[in-house]
N, C-alpha and C positions, 0 to 999 in steps of 0.2 A: 480504361485498362483495369483489369481485376487485380486487386492487391492482396497478396498472401502475407500472413504473419508467421514467422518462424518462431516456434515455441522453444522452451528450454530443452525439451526432449528431441529437438530438431524436426519435429513434425510440422507440417504446414496446414494452415486453415485460412479461410477467407476472412478478411478484415470486416468486422461488423460494428459500425458506429453505435448501434444499440447497446452493445456490451459496455462501451465507454460511458454511455448515459447511465446504465444500471449501476456501475461501480461508483460513479460520481454521486448518484443519489444515495447509494448505500453508505457513502462516506459522510452524508449529511447535507448535501446540497438540495435545494428545492428543484422541482422539475425544470423550471426555466434555466437556472444556472447549470444544471446537469446537461441539458441539451446544448447550451452554449459551449461547455467544455468539449462535448462530443463533436460539435461542428468545428471547433478550432483544431482539435486533434486530427479530424478527417481532412481538413484543408491542409494542415501541415504535412500529413502523409502524402497527399496528392502532389504537393509542391516538391516533395523529395524526388518525384519522378522515378521511382523504383518499383519493380514488380514484387519484391520481397522486402519486408521490414521486420527487424528483430523485435520480439515482444518486449525486450528490455528497453529499447528505444521508445516504444509506445508508452511503457510504464513511466519512464522519465518525463516524457512530454505531458502525460496525465498529471503527474505530481506538480510540474511547473504550472500547468493551467489551474489546478486546484489551489495552489498557493496564491494565485492572483484573485481567486474568487472567495476563498475562505481558508485561513491558516489552520483552523481546527480540523476541517475536513481533510486537508492535506496530511496533517499529522496522523489522523486516524487511518487513512489509506496507507501511509508508509508503514505504520505499525502492523496493519493487516498483512501487507506484502511480506514483511519480515517473518511473521509467524507462519505464513504459508510456505516460505522457502525452507523452513526447518522441517516441515512435514515430509 
């Protein structure tokens, strides 16, 4: 089943695990940990068994996974998300 992500502007796009890996790496995780976060998020989304998942749900799951891997990376990602929302 192809999974769509509903963004804040209500548009839909395909879920791409690579994006999760990129943001996890940008937050400071090494490649191996970033891939693990991506895999865990992708598995969680699959387990939801929904065709559309809200981007805010994915963001919350990414933060949860980052906290388990590296608290500093989780804080950096959270800060980035807050500054992005104001723009």
